[in-house]
N, C-alpha and C positions, 0 to 999 in steps of 0.2 A: 709477537704483536697479535692479541687475542680477538680473535673476529668480532667486531661490533655487532653487537646487541643490537637483534629491530624491535621499532617501539609497537609497529602494528602490523597486523598479519595481510595476509596476503588481498584475502577477504575485505577487511576493516581501510586498505588504500581507495580497491576499487569502489567503496560507497564513498568515500569521500570525494575521488574523482567524476562519479553520476553527480551527488551534489553538485559539485559547482560545475558541473555541466546543465546542469537542473536550473542554475540560479545564473545564470547566462544566457537559458532555453526564454525562464520568464520572465526578466529584461527587454532582451528582441522583444518577445512579445505584449509590451507592456498597454500599446495602443490597439492591440486585434479587442476589435469587439464579444459577444459574451459569447456566439454565436463560433466567432474562431475560437479562439479560448476553449472552445470547448469540444469542437474537430480536430484541432491541434495535439487534444491531453487528447483525446477517443487512440489518435494513432498512433501517442506515443506508450499508451500502455497498451497494444493490442501487438507495437514492437517489441517490449520490455518484457510481452506474456509468450509473444513467438518463443525466443530466446531462451526459452523453460527448457529443463527435461520433461518429459513429459509427463507423473504423475505431479507435479509441482504446476504445467502446463494446466492441465485439470482443473486442477484446484482454482488456478487463479481463474480463471474461461469461470466454473461455477459461479464465482465470488464476485465478479467484474457482473457476469446477468443478473447477481444476486441483487446488488449494491444500485444496478438502471434502472433494476424495476422496481425496489421499496423506497430508491431515495434519486427519483432523475434528475432533480434540479445538483447534487453532488457531481461536480466536474472533473474529469477522469483525471488523471496527472499523473506520475513516477515520481517514488520518495527515494530515494539514494538508488537509483535504478531498480524499486522494486515499483509492483504496480499500488496505487492510491484512490484515495478520492477524496473532495474538498471542496470546501467554500469560502469565497473574498480571501482565494491567494494562499489560505490554511489547508493541509492537511486535518481528512476529522479520521479519515480508518486509515490502513492497510496491509497487505496481506507482503507479511516475509516469507519465502521461499525456504524448505526445510537447504536443499541447494544451495541460499545464499552463504551459510555460517558453519555447512554440511553435518546438520544436526538429524534427530532421526522423525523433525514434526514441523509443517509451515508451521503457522502464526498469523491467527486473523488482528488483531491488533488495533485497538482507538485512542487517537492521542486527545489533552486535556482540553480541546473544543467540547467536544463533545456530553453528551449529557447525561454518562452517569453515574453520577453522585446521589447513595443511598445509603447512609449515614455517612459512616467512620470510615468504614473500607469494603474496596468495590472491586470486582473484575475489570481488569484493562483491556487483557491481551487472553486470545482462548486457541487453543494448542489443537492443529488442523493436518486428517491425516487419511484423510474422508469426508467426504457430507454428502449422508445420504438427505432425502426429505427430512429426517427430524432433526437434523441435524443447522438444515437449509431454515427452516421455521424459527429455531432458536432462535440465531442468528439473526435472521430478519428483526425479529423482534430485538434484541438487542440492539438492532441498526436505528430501527424506529427511535426507540429509546435518546439513544444517541445525538439523531437529529432535531429530538424534539425543543 
């Protein structure tokens, strides 16, 4: 008998499990105050960042500091186990670490909630291997536009 084919990679299965856990957590936090939600999200994102390999952790920490500074109204949370920030219960932007899917660069991406529209074609994600001051300034501008 032939070996059964896998429908999902280990990484995809892990992401689905993380999403299910996050959904249960959101339901259990439904009646919390905005301050309690922010504190819980901050703890979740710090835990997720703490589990990352050094290179990804450094990038995630810089992105978390950037989002916290530029868009303090966005609430930290996790998104498929990855660091993310959102409002009204929806993700606006996220960091997909390179280690998540064993690729050569991380991604800082934006979800459809963001206001990045520019004509009929616009970028919604950026490859990230390092974050210089110039890179952070560029992403800060994109973030400001996304939340406008």
